[in-house]
N, C-alpha and C positions, 0 to 999 in steps of 0.2 A: 503494499499501499504507500503510494508517494503521498504530496502534500493535499494537492489536489483533493483526492480520496479522502484526506480526513476532514475536506471541508464539507464534503457531499454527503459520505453516508452518515447515517445517522440523523440526517436532517428531515423533515417533514414539507413539504413544497406546497402551494398551492393545490386546492382540491384535495386535502389529505394524502397527500402521495409521499409516505415513508420509505426513502432512499437506504434499498437493502445489501448492496454491492458489486459492486463492478461486474460488467458484461463485456469481457473478450467478444470484439469484431475483427475477424480476417479480413484486413484492407490488400487492394492491389497498389494505392500509393498512400502516402503519408497524410493524417487529418489532424486537422486542428478542433477534433470535438472526441472527446470520451464519454462512453456510454455506461449504464446502468441499470437498474433492476429494481423496480420498487413495485411497495404492494399497498392499497387502501385499505380504507377499515371494514371493506365485504370480501378482503383477501383477493382481490383479484391484483394481476401481475401489469407489469406496463414496462416500456422501454422509457429511459431517460437518457438525452443526448447534451451534453454539456459542452460548450463553448469553452474550450482552454483557455485562458488568458495567457498562456507563458509559451504559446506557439511561436516555434521560430522562422523565421524567414522575411523576406522583403516587405517595404509598407504595400506594394501588388499583393503579396501575400495573403497581408493583412485583410486589405478590402475585399481581395473576392472570398476569403475564407466567410468574412462579416455579411458581406453580401448572400453569400448561399445561404447562412445561417437564416437573414433576414426572409429572402425566397421560403423558405421553410416554416419558418412562422408563418408567414400571408399564408400557405396552406393549409395549415392546422386552422387558421380561423376562417377560410373558402370550406372545408368540409363540414368543420362545424357548424354553419351558416346553412348548408345546403342540407344537413344531415348523412352525409355522405361516409359510410361504413363497413361499405361493404372488404376492402382489400384491407387498408391498415388505417384506421380511425388517427386523426391527431387527436389529443384528447386538451390539452392547454398548452401554455409558454408561460413562464416567468423568471422573477430576477432572484437569485439568493443571495444576501448581502453576509460577509462572513466578518466577524469580530473586529474591532478597532484593536490594536491601533495604526495596523495595515488594511483596510479593509476596502474587498476586489466585491463586485460584481460579478456573478458567475451566471452567466442567461441559459435557461435550460429551453429544451422542447419536453412533452411529454406525446409517447406515442405508443397506442393499445399494443 
């Protein structure tokens, strides 16, 4: 478990989702996101995607990562508004603030 994991695991996100553990995702290329498993009070599991603020790269790489994350966040809104949930349902998104003195905003998406 690294620093980001310790800031996320065990936290309750909006909607009552408790982050349980990291989820290792096989990727073809490096990613600026980390994946976790969360569970709600009903016992339902969800996939949580957290934008890693430590992602290395150029400013252009950072902008591309942020743009991709914003696009996926917009998909969550569209799917929710249109009640689309046949493939993967985007449940919600939000920001988890880490404790002071060096507070960081961790942006996340929650998928079914």
